[in-house]
ROKOL-632811 format. One record per atom (N, C-alpha, C, O, CB): atom name; x, y, z. Coordinates in Angstrom, 2 decimals. Glycine has a CB too. Example, Ala and Ser with C-alpha at 12.3 -4.5 7.8 and 13.67 -1.06 7.14 Angstrom:
  atom        u        v        w
     N    13.19    -5.69     7.80
    CA    12.30    -4.50     7.80
     C    13.20    -3.30     7.80
     O    14.24    -3.32     8.46
    CB    11.31    -4.47     9.05
     N    12.85    -2.25     7.08
    CA    13.67    -1.06     7.14
     C    12.90     0.03     7.87
     O    13.41     1.14     8.04
    CB    14.08    -0.60     5.72
// end
This chain:
  atom        u        v        w
     N   -43.12    27.87   -25.49
    CA   -42.69    27.83   -24.05
     C   -43.40    26.85   -23.25
     O   -42.82    26.42   -22.25
    CB   -42.88    29.12   -23.40
     N   -44.48    26.45   -23.51
    CA   -45.07    25.46   -22.57
     C   -44.16    23.89   -22.76
     O   -43.76    23.11   -21.89
    CB   -46.87    25.32   -23.00
     N   -44.08    23.85   -24.11
    CA   -42.92    22.63   -24.28
     C   -41.74    22.75   -23.54
     O   -41.17    21.82   -22.97
    CB   -42.39    22.49   -25.71
     N   -41.42    23.79   -23.57
    CA   -39.76    23.99   -22.95
     C   -39.93    23.68   -21.64
     O   -39.18    22.82   -21.17
    CB   -39.00    25.60   -23.02
     N   -40.84    24.25   -20.86
    CA   -41.09    24.17   -19.41
     C   -41.46    22.62   -19.03
     O   -41.14    22.11   -17.95
    CB   -42.32    25.21   -19.00
     N   -42.08    22.03   -19.94
    CA   -42.60    20.52   -19.64
     C   -41.30    19.57   -19.93
     O   -41.20    18.47   -19.39
    CB   -44.02    20.03   -20.74
     N   -40.37    20.04   -20.77
    CA   -39.10    19.31   -21.01
     C   -38.15    19.44   -19.85
     O   -37.42    18.57   -19.37
    CB   -38.40    19.82   -22.27
     N   -38.32    20.70   -19.48
    CA   -37.32    20.94   -18.36
     C   -37.70    20.51   -17.15
     O   -36.87    20.09   -16.34
    CB   -37.00    22.26   -18.19
     N   -38.94    20.57   -16.90
    CA   -39.50    19.77   -15.47
     C   -39.22    18.15   -15.69
     O   -38.66    17.52   -14.80
    CB   -41.43    20.04   -15.20
     N   -39.58    17.59   -16.73
    CA   -39.31    16.11   -17.01
     C   -37.68    15.59   -16.51
     O   -37.35    14.68   -15.76
    CB   -39.53    15.90   -18.76
     N   -36.89    16.55   -17.27
    CA   -35.51    16.41   -17.08
     C   -34.88    16.59   -15.49
     O   -33.90    16.02   -15.01
    CB   -34.90    17.43   -18.03
     N   -35.71    17.53   -14.89
    CA   -35.44    17.77   -13.42
     C   -36.11    16.56   -12.75
     O   -35.40    16.12   -11.85
    CB   -36.05    19.24   -12.86
     N   -37.03    16.02   -12.88
    CA   -37.69    14.71   -12.31
     C   -36.59    13.48   -12.60
     O   -36.20    12.78   -11.67
    CB   -39.30    14.37   -13.15
     N   -36.19    13.31   -13.75
    CA   -35.36    12.27   -14.00
     C   -34.28    12.35   -13.50
     O   -33.75    11.26   -13.29
    CB   -35.18    12.05   -15.10
     N   -33.57    13.48   -13.13
    CA   -32.27    13.58   -12.68
     C   -32.35    13.36   -11.12
     O   -31.42    12.78   -10.56
    CB   -31.64    14.96   -13.10
     N   -33.30    13.75   -10.50
    CA   -33.77    13.84    -9.04
     C   -33.92    12.43    -8.87
     O   -33.42    11.92    -7.86
    CB   -35.16    14.74    -8.69
     N   -34.61    11.64    -9.80
    CA   -34.87    10.30    -9.36
     C   -33.38     9.50    -9.48
     O   -33.29     8.55    -8.71
    CB   -36.14     9.62   -10.33
     N   -32.64     9.66   -10.03
    CA   -31.34     9.24   -10.13
     C   -30.50     9.57    -8.85
     O   -29.61     8.82    -8.47
    CB   -30.76     9.85   -11.35
     N   -30.81    10.69    -8.23
    CA   -29.83    11.06    -7.12
     C   -30.52    10.39    -6.00
     O   -29.82    10.10    -5.03
    CB   -29.58    12.73    -6.86
     N   -31.74    10.10    -5.97
    CA   -32.40     9.46    -4.52
     C   -32.72     7.94    -4.53
     O   -33.36     7.35    -3.66
    CB   -33.88    10.19    -4.15
     N   -32.18     7.38    -5.68
    CA   -32.23     5.91    -5.80
     C   -31.54     5.18    -4.60
     O   -30.43     5.67    -4.38
    CB   -31.55     5.49    -7.13
     N   -31.84     4.26    -3.86
    CA   -31.15     3.82    -2.69
     C   -30.42     2.51    -3.37
     O   -30.92     1.88    -4.30
    CB   -32.21     3.51    -1.33
     N   -29.20     2.22    -2.77
    CA   -28.46     0.94    -2.94
     C   -29.23    -0.28    -2.82
     O   -30.03    -0.29    -1.88
    CB   -27.41     0.85    -2.00
     N   -29.16    -1.36    -3.59
    CA   -29.91    -2.48    -3.30
     C   -29.03    -3.49    -2.43
     O   -29.47    -4.45    -1.80
    CB   -30.43    -3.11    -4.61
     N   -27.79    -3.10    -2.52
    CA   -26.88    -3.81    -1.87
     C   -25.83    -3.14    -0.90
     O   -25.05    -2.28    -1.31
    CB   -26.27    -4.46    -2.82
     N   -25.87    -3.56     0.32
    CA   -24.91    -3.06     1.30
     C   -23.66    -3.17     1.22
     O   -23.20    -4.26     0.90
    CB   -25.07    -3.47     2.31
     N   -22.72    -1.96     1.51
    CA   -21.21    -2.30     1.27
     C   -20.88    -3.16     2.30
     O   -21.29    -2.98     3.44
    CB   -20.20    -1.08     1.27
     N   -19.97    -4.34     1.89
    CA   -19.63    -5.23     2.88
     C   -18.62    -4.77     3.93
     O   -17.72    -3.98     3.63
    CB   -19.17    -6.36     2.26
     N   -18.79    -5.30     5.23
    CA   -18.15    -4.64     6.34
     C   -16.79    -5.14     6.19
     O   -16.54    -6.33     6.02
    CB   -18.79    -4.94     7.75
     N   -15.92    -4.23     6.27
    CA   -14.39    -4.37     6.32
     C   -13.87    -5.53     7.34
     O   -14.36    -5.66     8.46
    CB   -13.75    -2.93     6.80
     N   -12.97    -6.25     6.88
    CA   -12.52    -7.48     7.95
     C   -11.66    -6.67     8.86
     O   -11.33    -5.52     8.58
    CB   -11.58    -8.92     7.24
     N   -11.24    -7.37    10.10
    CA   -10.53    -6.76    11.08
     C    -9.19    -6.91    10.32
     O    -8.97    -7.85     9.56
    CB   -10.66    -7.40    12.58
     N    -8.22    -5.80    10.61
    CA    -6.95    -6.06    10.22
     C    -6.21    -7.16    11.08
     O    -6.49    -7.38    12.26
    CB    -6.24    -4.80    10.24
     N    -5.23    -7.84    10.37
    CA    -4.46    -9.00    10.98
     C    -3.14    -8.52    11.11
     O    -2.62    -7.94    10.16
    CB    -4.48   -10.34    10.15
     N    -2.51    -8.70    12.22
    CA    -1.28    -8.35    12.63
     C    -0.42    -9.01    11.71
     O    -0.65   -10.15    11.32
    CB    -1.01    -8.67    14.00
     N     0.79    -8.18    11.25
    CA     1.69    -8.87    10.49
     C     3.02    -8.92    11.28
     O     4.03    -9.29    10.69
    CB     1.82    -8.22     9.11
     N     3.08    -8.61    12.43
    CA     4.20    -8.84    13.30
     C     3.65    -8.82    14.84
     O     2.67    -8.19    15.24
    CB     5.35    -7.71    13.01
     N     4.46    -9.59    15.56
    CA     4.40    -9.75    17.19
     C     5.52    -9.41    17.66
     O     6.32   -10.33    17.80
    CB     4.13   -11.09    17.76
     N     5.89    -8.17    18.01
    CA     7.42    -7.67    18.43
     C     7.50    -8.15    19.82
     O     6.51    -7.93    20.51
    CB     7.72    -5.90    18.37
     N     8.63    -8.84    20.46
    CA     8.79    -9.15    21.68
     C    10.41    -8.58    22.08
     O    11.46    -8.75    21.46
    CB     8.49   -10.75    21.80
     N    10.17    -7.86    23.28
    CA    11.49    -6.98    23.68
     C    12.29    -8.27    24.17
     O    11.89    -9.21    24.86
    CB    11.25    -5.59    25.04
     N    13.67    -8.01    23.56
    CA    14.69    -9.07    24.12
     C    15.90    -8.55    24.93
     O    16.79    -9.21    25.46
    CB    15.29    -9.86    22.95
     N    15.73    -7.20    24.92
    CA    16.63    -6.38    25.78
     C    17.42    -5.32    25.05
     O    17.28    -5.21    23.84
    CB    17.60    -7.27    26.49
     N    18.32    -4.47    25.76
    CA    18.96    -3.43    25.20
     C    20.46    -3.57    25.15
     O    20.94    -4.14    26.13
    CB    18.60    -2.29    25.87
     N    21.20    -3.22    24.33
    CA    22.57    -3.47    24.01
     C    23.45    -2.92    25.37
     O    22.95    -1.97    25.99
    CB    22.97    -2.66    22.51
     N    24.57    -3.42    25.78
    CA    25.37    -2.94    26.72
     C    25.58    -1.48    26.91
     O    25.64    -0.97    28.03
    CB    26.47    -3.49    26.53
     N    25.71    -0.70    25.64
    CA    25.66     0.68    25.59
     C    24.34     1.40    25.82
     O    24.23     2.62    25.83
    CB    26.13     1.03    24.40
     N    23.34     0.53    26.01
    CA    22.16     1.30    26.37
     C    21.44     1.96    25.00
     O    20.31     2.43    25.13
    CB    22.63     2.48    27.45
     N    21.98     1.99    23.92
    CA    21.50     2.75    22.90
     C    20.99     1.94    21.72
     O    20.77     2.59    20.70
    CB    22.51     3.64    22.50
     N    20.74     0.53    21.70
    CA    19.96    -0.27    20.80
     C    19.14    -1.34    21.48
     O    19.57    -2.19    22.25
    CB    20.83    -0.88    19.83
     N    17.81    -1.15    21.04
    CA    17.05    -1.83    21.50
     C    16.75    -3.02    20.54
     O    16.42    -2.80    19.38
    CB    16.07    -1.07    21.87
     N    16.88    -4.41    21.09
    CA    16.60    -5.64    20.50
     C    15.26    -6.29    20.71
     O    14.88    -6.63    21.83
    CB    17.55    -6.50    20.90
     N    14.50    -6.47    19.51
    CA    13.27    -7.16    19.46
     C    13.13    -8.40    18.44
     O    13.80    -8.43    17.40
    CB    12.28    -6.16    19.17
     N    12.23    -9.39    18.78
    CA    12.03   -10.59    17.67
     C    10.57   -10.51    17.46
     O     9.74   -10.22    18.32
    CB    12.52   -12.24    18.18
     N    10.35   -10.81    16.22
    CA     8.92   -10.80    15.76
     C     8.56   -12.43    15.98
     O     9.23   -13.31    15.43
    CB     8.74   -10.19    14.02
     N     7.54   -12.68    16.77
    CA     7.25   -14.02    17.05
     C     6.27   -14.61    16.15
     O     5.88   -15.78    16.27
    CB     6.81   -14.15    18.36
     N     5.88   -13.79    15.23
    CA     4.83   -14.18    14.11
     C     5.79   -14.73    12.70
     O     5.33   -15.44    11.81
    CB     3.76   -12.63    13.69
     N     7.15   -14.22    12.76
    CA     7.80   -14.53    11.58
     C     8.68   -15.67    11.80
     O     9.50   -15.87    10.90
    CB     8.52   -13.41    11.08
     N     8.68   -16.45    12.78
    CA     9.47   -17.75    12.85
     C     9.01   -18.77    11.98
     O     7.81   -19.07    11.98
    CB     9.47   -18.32    14.17
     N     9.95   -19.42    11.11
    CA     9.51   -20.39    10.12
     C    10.55   -21.41    10.23
     O    11.72   -21.04    10.34
    CB     9.36   -19.82     8.64
     N    10.22   -22.71    10.23
    CA    11.29   -23.68     9.67
     C    11.76   -23.64     8.43
     O    10.90   -23.50     7.56
    CB    10.94   -24.87     9.74
     N    12.90   -23.73     8.08
    CA    13.36   -23.65     6.81
     C    14.35   -24.97     6.37
     O    14.85   -25.05     5.25
    CB    14.09   -22.27     6.72
     N    14.53   -25.92     7.37
    CA    15.30   -27.14     7.07
     C    15.12   -28.11     8.32
     O    14.33   -27.82     9.22
    CB    16.88   -26.78     6.78
     N    15.73   -29.03     8.33
    CA    15.71   -30.01     9.48
     C    16.08   -29.39    10.78
     O    15.51   -29.85    11.77
    CB    16.66   -31.18     9.22
     N    17.01   -28.35    10.95
    CA    17.21   -27.77    12.14
     C    17.29   -26.27    12.13
     O    17.57   -25.59    13.12
    CB    18.31   -28.31    12.67
     N    17.02   -25.83    10.97
    CA    17.04   -24.11    10.94
     C    15.87   -23.44    10.84
     O    14.92   -23.93    10.23
    CB    17.77   -23.53     9.80
     N    15.80   -22.18    11.45
    CA    14.73   -21.59    11.37
     C    15.08   -20.31    11.00
     O    16.19   -19.84    11.23
    CB    14.01   -21.70    12.44
     N    13.90   -19.52    10.24
    CA    14.04   -18.17     9.70
     C    13.44   -17.27    10.75
     O    12.68   -17.90    11.48
    CB    13.32   -18.00     8.29
     N    13.52   -16.21    11.01
    CA    13.11   -15.16    12.04
     C    13.38   -13.72    11.57
     O    14.32   -13.52    10.81
    CB    13.88   -15.38    13.38
     N    12.55   -12.68    12.00
    CA    12.74   -11.48    11.82
     C    13.10   -10.69    13.16
     O    12.46   -10.70    14.21
    CB    11.62   -11.03    11.15
     N    14.15   -10.09    12.91
    CA    14.46    -9.16    14.26
     C    14.48    -7.72    14.07
     O    14.60    -7.25    12.94
    CB    15.86    -9.45    14.88
     N    14.35    -6.97    15.14
    CA    14.15    -5.32    14.80
     C    15.14    -4.97    15.92
     O    15.19    -5.57    17.00
    CB    12.35    -4.50    15.00
     N    16.12    -3.72    15.47
    CA    16.93    -3.07    16.22
     C    16.62    -1.51    16.00
     O    16.71    -0.91    14.92
    CB    18.33    -3.51    15.90
     N    16.27    -1.01    17.12
    CA    15.80     0.61    17.08
     C    16.82     1.10    17.70
     O    17.10     0.57    18.78
    CB    14.38     1.11    17.83
     N    17.68     2.24    17.23
    CA    18.76     2.82    17.63
     C    18.03     4.31    18.55
     O    17.28     5.19    18.12
    CB    19.81     3.10    16.18
     N    18.48     4.16    19.60
    CA    17.64     5.33    20.33
     C    18.43     6.80    19.98
     O    17.76     7.83    19.91
    CB    17.59     5.03    22.20
     N    19.74     6.81    19.80
    CA    20.46     8.06    19.46
     C    21.50     7.74    18.31
     O    22.67     7.43    18.53
    CB    21.20     8.69    20.78
     N    20.92     7.84    17.09
    CA    21.94     7.37    15.89
     C    23.30     8.04    15.99
     O    24.26     7.34    15.65
    CB    21.34     7.76    14.39
     N    23.56     9.39    16.44
    CA    24.65    10.10    16.59
     C    25.61     9.35    17.28
     O    26.78     9.42    16.89
    CB    24.41    11.26    17.18
     N    25.31     8.62    18.28
    CA    26.08     8.00    19.18
     C    26.42     6.61    18.64
     O    27.19     5.94    19.33
    CB    25.42     7.98    20.49
     N    26.03     6.15    17.69
    CA    26.16     4.61    17.22
     C    27.12     4.76    16.29
     O    27.25     5.80    15.65
    CB    24.83     3.84    16.58
     N    27.97     3.59    16.14
    CA    29.10     3.37    15.08
     C    28.47     2.45    13.96
     O    28.45     1.24    14.17
    CB    30.50     2.62    15.75
     N    28.02     2.91    12.92
    CA    27.25     1.80    11.73
     C    28.25     1.11    11.12
     O    27.80     0.15    10.49
    CB    26.35     2.52    10.43
     N    29.57     1.23    11.05
    CA    30.33     0.56    10.21
     C    30.12     0.56     8.94
     O    30.39     1.63     8.40
    CB    30.38    -0.47    10.51
     N    29.62    -0.51     8.09
    CA    29.36    -0.43     6.69
     C    28.08    -0.22     6.34
     O    27.73    -0.36     5.17
    CB    29.75    -1.50     6.06
     N    27.24     0.14     7.30
    CA    25.69     0.64     6.86
     C    25.52     2.24     6.98
     O    26.21     3.00     7.67
    CB    24.47    -0.09     7.94
     N    24.42     2.59     6.15
    CA    24.13     4.12     6.33
     C    23.54     4.40     7.79
     O    22.88     3.55     8.39
    CB    23.01     4.66     5.17
     N    23.82     5.58     8.28
    CA    23.15     5.78     9.57
     C    21.45     5.54     9.44
     O    20.84     5.78     8.40
    CB    23.53     7.36    10.08
     N    20.84     5.07    10.60
    CA    19.36     4.59    10.35
     C    18.71     4.57    11.89
     O    19.35     4.25    12.90
    CB    19.29     2.90     9.54
     N    17.78     4.83    11.87
    CA    16.94     4.51    12.99
     C    16.41     3.37    13.62
     O    16.36     3.19    14.84
    CB    16.11     4.98    12.84
     N    15.97     2.55    12.66
    CA    15.49     1.20    12.82
     C    16.05     0.16    11.63
     O    16.11     0.48    10.44
    CB    13.88     1.28    12.84
     N    16.45    -1.14    12.17
    CA    16.71    -1.80    11.02
     C    15.79    -3.37    11.38
     O    15.67    -3.91    12.47
    CB    18.53    -1.90    10.78
     N    15.21    -3.83    10.01
    CA    14.38    -5.02    10.28
     C    15.32    -5.83     9.53
     O    15.74    -5.59     8.39
    CB    12.76    -5.05     9.80
     N    15.68    -7.05    10.45
    CA    16.71    -8.18    10.13
     C    16.17    -9.41     9.67
     O    15.12    -9.71    10.23
    CB    17.51    -8.53    11.29
     N    16.54   -10.11     8.90
    CA    16.22   -11.34     8.56
     C    17.22   -12.37     8.97
     O    18.18   -12.36     8.20
    CB    16.00   -11.36     7.25
     N    17.32   -13.27     9.93
    CA    18.08   -14.09    10.16
     C    17.68   -15.53     9.92
     O    16.52   -15.80     9.63
    CB    18.41   -13.83    11.25
     N    18.65   -16.48    10.04
    CA    18.54   -18.04     9.95
     C    19.46   -18.38    11.12
     O    20.61   -17.96    11.19
    CB    19.07   -18.78     8.42
     N    18.85   -19.20    12.07
    CA    19.52   -19.75    13.23
     C    19.42   -21.29    13.13
     O    18.32   -21.75    12.83
    CB    18.89   -19.20    14.58
     N    20.41   -22.09    13.33
    CA    20.58   -23.42    13.55
     C    20.62   -24.04    14.94
     O    21.66   -24.08    15.60
    CB    21.64   -23.70    12.96
     N    19.61   -24.46    15.31
    CA    19.30   -24.75    16.66
     C    20.30   -25.72    17.19
     O    20.81   -25.51    18.29
    CB    17.92   -25.28    16.79
     N    20.63   -26.78    16.49
    CA    21.61   -27.85    16.68
     C    23.13   -27.33    16.92
     O    23.85   -27.56    17.89
    CB    21.56   -28.77    15.42
     N    23.42   -26.57    15.75
    CA    24.78   -26.05    15.70
     C    25.03   -24.90    16.29
     O    26.14   -24.36    16.22
    CB    25.21   -25.91    14.52
     N    23.84   -24.31    17.04
    CA    24.01   -23.03    17.71
     C    24.69   -21.95    16.89
     O    25.56   -21.28    17.45
    CB    24.77   -23.23    18.94
     N    24.39   -21.72    15.64
    CA    24.87   -20.54    14.90
     C    23.68   -19.76    14.52
     O    22.53   -20.19    14.57
    CB    25.70   -20.91    13.65
     N    24.02   -18.56    14.13
    CA    23.11   -17.63    13.51
     C    23.75   -16.94    12.20
     O    24.96   -16.73    12.06
    CB    22.71   -16.54    14.58
     N    22.74   -16.63    11.27
    CA    23.34   -16.13    10.07
     C    22.30   -14.87     9.72
     O    21.11   -15.02    10.00
    CB    23.46   -17.38     8.82
     N    22.73   -13.68     9.14
    CA    22.24   -12.67     8.74
     C    21.66   -12.97     7.21
     O    22.53   -13.14     6.36
    CB    23.24   -11.63     8.92
     N    20.47   -13.03     6.86
    CA    20.10   -13.18     5.44
     C    19.61   -11.98     4.81
     O    19.63   -11.97     3.58
    CB    19.11   -14.20     5.27
     N    19.17   -10.98     5.41
    CA    18.61    -9.55     4.65
     C    18.31    -8.38     5.90
     O    17.99    -8.55     7.08
    CB    16.89    -9.92     3.68
     N    18.51    -7.40     5.29
    CA    18.63    -6.12     5.96
     C    17.53    -5.10     5.36
     O    17.42    -5.13     4.14
    CB    20.14    -5.56     5.77
     N    16.81    -4.30     5.98
    CA    16.12    -3.31     5.32
     C    16.16    -2.15     6.72
     O    15.91    -2.39     7.90
    CB    14.44    -3.92     4.68
     N    16.57    -0.90     6.11
    CA    17.00     0.40     7.04
     C    15.96     1.36     6.91
     O    15.51     1.56     5.78
    CB    18.43     1.15     6.62
     N    15.45     2.06     8.00
    CA    14.53     2.95     8.00
     C    15.08     4.26     8.85
     O    15.75     4.12     9.88
    CB    13.28     2.30     8.52
     N    14.70     5.55     8.30
    CA    15.28     6.49     9.16
     C    14.14     6.95    10.27
     O    13.05     6.39    10.35
    CB    15.84     7.73     8.27
     N    14.51     7.93    11.03
    CA    13.54     8.48    12.13
     C    12.04     8.78    11.83
     O    11.22     8.92    12.74
    CB    14.08     9.76    12.60
     N    11.71     8.87    10.48
    CA    10.55     9.11     9.81
     C     9.83     7.86     9.30
     O     8.74     7.93     8.72
    CB    10.84     9.99     8.75
     N    10.46     6.73     9.53
    CA    10.01     5.46     9.29
     C    10.07     5.23     7.60
     O     9.53     4.25     7.09
    CB     8.52     5.32     9.96
     N    10.72     6.16     6.86
    CA    11.10     6.03     5.51
     C    12.09     5.08     5.31
     O    13.09     5.13     6.03
    CB    11.51     7.20     4.98
     N    11.97     4.10     4.33
    CA    13.15     3.14     3.99
     C    14.40     3.78     3.41
     O    14.28     4.57     2.48
    CB    12.70     2.10     2.96
     N    15.42     3.54     3.85
    CA    16.61     3.97     3.30
     C    17.06     2.90     2.14
     O    17.21     1.69     2.31
    CB    17.68     4.12     4.48
     N    17.22     3.52     1.10
    CA    17.65     2.56    -0.27
     C    16.74     1.38    -0.34
     O    15.56     1.40     0.02
    CB    19.28     1.91    -0.21
     N    17.40     0.30    -0.86
    CA    16.53    -0.89    -0.94
     C    17.17    -1.83    -0.11
     O    18.29    -1.65     0.36
    CB    16.32    -1.46    -2.36
     N    16.32    -3.06     0.13
    CA    16.76    -4.02     1.29
     C    17.96    -4.62     0.83
     O    18.12    -4.71    -0.39
    CB    15.69    -5.18     1.68
     N    19.00    -5.12     1.76
    CA    19.89    -5.82     1.41
     C    19.71    -7.35     1.47
     O    19.13    -7.72     2.49
    CB    20.84    -5.40     2.04
     N    20.01    -8.17     0.76
    CA    20.05    -9.92     0.81
     C    21.22   -10.41     0.72
     O    22.02    -9.90    -0.06
    CB    19.34   -10.67    -0.29
     N    21.58   -11.50     1.48
    CA    22.76   -11.97     1.47
     C    22.53   -13.52     1.66
     O    21.73   -14.05     2.44
    CB    23.62   -11.28     2.49
     N    23.40   -14.13     0.79
    CA    23.33   -15.83     0.71
     C    24.49   -16.27     1.83
     O    25.26   -15.49     2.38
    CB    23.79   -16.54    -1.11
     N    24.44   -17.53     2.01
    CA    25.55   -18.15     3.00
     C    26.76   -18.10     2.65
     O    27.63   -18.35     3.49
    CB    25.42   -19.46     3.28
     N    27.14   -17.71     1.16
    CA    28.32   -17.58     0.86
     C    28.99   -16.09     1.21
     O    30.19   -15.99     1.47
    CB    28.35   -17.96    -0.46
     N    28.12   -15.01     1.17
    CA    28.39   -13.50     1.34
     C    28.47   -13.49     2.98
     O    29.55   -13.13     3.46
    CB    27.07   -12.39     0.61
     N    27.57   -13.80     3.73
    CA    27.76   -13.90     5.24
     C    27.64   -15.35     5.70
     O    26.55   -15.88     5.51
    CB    26.68   -13.02     6.01
     N    28.59   -16.06     6.27
    CA    28.60   -17.00     6.92
     C    27.97   -17.22     8.47
     O    27.99   -16.30     9.29
    CB    29.72   -17.17     6.81
     N    27.52   -18.26     8.70
    CA    26.83   -18.47     9.82
     C    28.02   -18.43    11.11
     O    29.11   -19.00    11.02
    CB    25.97   -19.92     9.64
     N    27.57   -17.64    12.26
    CA    28.62   -17.52    13.14
     C    28.01   -18.29    14.47
     O    26.82   -18.58    14.63
    CB    29.05   -15.91    13.35
     N    29.03   -18.55    15.35
    CA    28.72   -19.20    16.63
     C    28.02   -18.11    17.44
     O    28.40   -16.94    17.51
    CB    30.05   -19.77    17.37
     N    27.03   -18.59    18.01
    CA    26.22   -17.85    19.24
     C    26.94   -17.50    20.52
     O    27.26   -18.33    21.36
    CB    25.09   -18.73    19.73
     N    27.17   -16.25    20.59
    CA    28.04   -15.91    21.99
     C    26.85   -15.90    23.13
     O    25.73   -15.43    22.96
    CB    28.97   -14.17    21.93
     N    27.25   -16.40    24.09
    CA    26.35   -16.32    25.36
     C    26.28   -14.73    25.66
     O    27.20   -13.92    25.54
    CB    27.05   -17.24    26.75
     N    24.80   -14.43    26.12
    CA    24.40   -13.23    26.55
     C    24.35   -12.10    25.62
     O    24.13   -10.93    25.97
    CB    25.14   -12.92    27.53
     N    24.56   -12.53    24.37
    CA    24.51   -11.66    23.14
     C    23.07   -11.38    22.72
     O    22.09   -11.90    23.25
    CB    25.28   -12.33    21.94
     N    23.05   -10.57    21.80
    CA    21.56   -10.28    21.31
     C    21.34   -11.51    20.47
     O    20.20   -11.99    20.47
    CB    21.34    -8.78    20.37
     N    22.26   -12.08    19.77
    CA    21.78   -13.45    19.12
     C    21.72   -14.61    20.06
     O    21.28   -15.66    19.59
    CB    22.73   -13.90    17.98
     N    22.09   -14.58    21.30
    CA    22.04   -15.64    22.13
     C    20.37   -15.46    22.66
     O    19.66   -16.47    22.69
    CB    23.33   -15.55    23.35
     N    19.87   -14.28    23.03
    CA    18.47   -14.19    23.34
     C    17.57   -14.54    22.03
     O    16.50   -15.10    22.26
    CB    18.18   -12.72    23.89
     N    17.85   -14.31    20.90
    CA    17.22   -14.65    19.66
     C    17.13   -16.34    19.65
     O    16.12   -17.04    19.60
    CB    18.13   -13.99    18.37
     N    18.43   -16.72    19.72
    CA    18.40   -18.21    19.72
     C    17.53   -18.95    20.82
     O    16.96   -20.02    20.58
    CB    19.81   -18.67    19.88
     N    17.47   -18.33    21.95
    CA    16.90   -19.05    23.17
     C    15.11   -18.87    22.72
     O    14.26   -19.76    22.81
    CB    17.48   -18.13    24.92
     N    14.90   -17.55    22.27
    CA    13.39   -17.45    21.80
     C    12.87   -18.39    20.70
     O    11.79   -18.98    20.70
    CB    13.13   -16.06    21.27
     N    13.92   -18.43    19.68
    CA    13.45   -19.43    18.76
     C    13.52   -20.82    18.77
     O    12.59   -21.48    18.30
    CB    13.89   -19.21    17.81
     N    14.46   -21.31    19.21
    CA    15.02   -22.72    19.49
     C    14.42   -23.11    20.89
     O    14.29   -24.31    21.12
    CB    16.76   -22.75    19.51
     N    14.06   -22.24    21.81
    CA    13.53   -22.76    23.06
     C    11.88   -22.99    22.74
     O    11.22   -23.88    23.26
    CB    13.85   -21.62    24.38
     N    11.38   -22.03    21.81
    CA     9.81   -22.00    21.55
     C     9.66   -23.30    20.68
     O     8.67   -23.99    20.90
    CB     9.21   -20.52    20.67
     N    10.61   -23.72    19.66
    CA    10.58   -24.72    18.88
     C    10.69   -26.10    19.30
     O    10.27   -27.04    18.61
    CB    11.38   -24.50    18.12
     N    11.38   -26.24    20.70
    CA    11.53   -27.54    21.31
     C    12.83   -28.08    20.73
     O    13.11   -29.23    21.06
    CB    10.28   -28.50    21.04
     N    13.70   -27.42    19.89
    CA    14.73   -28.08    19.38
     C    15.82   -27.66    20.55
     O    16.98   -28.08    20.48
    CB    15.04   -27.67    17.80
// end
């Protein structure tokens, strides 16, 4: 019986010692999160139902005179919007390519999201044969995107 008590006490001490061990190394401090977008308001559509924004952090030079960037459209009331060939959605994140000298813009990708922020389907991508570059119309959403991208780049 004495041997049993001694073994039980030793086992308890061994387990207690494991539980009270202090770490020799402190956990690293997590780095501050880095923003992956910097959205700038470009205005609301004439109907008042769509907010247009541009991501200032997404602007990248992709050619001698072309820049790629991301735009976001938020539909305030999807029931009042005509979506044409796209599924009804609350937000679309669009990838664009603008030619600052030719004053044209082309859609190169789209991701759609519902009112809960869930992605609808898979993102769409387009090449220059599927969607051709279009001239920029004064005072349109693409005009404000053009001014933001090409004005900021000095082109």
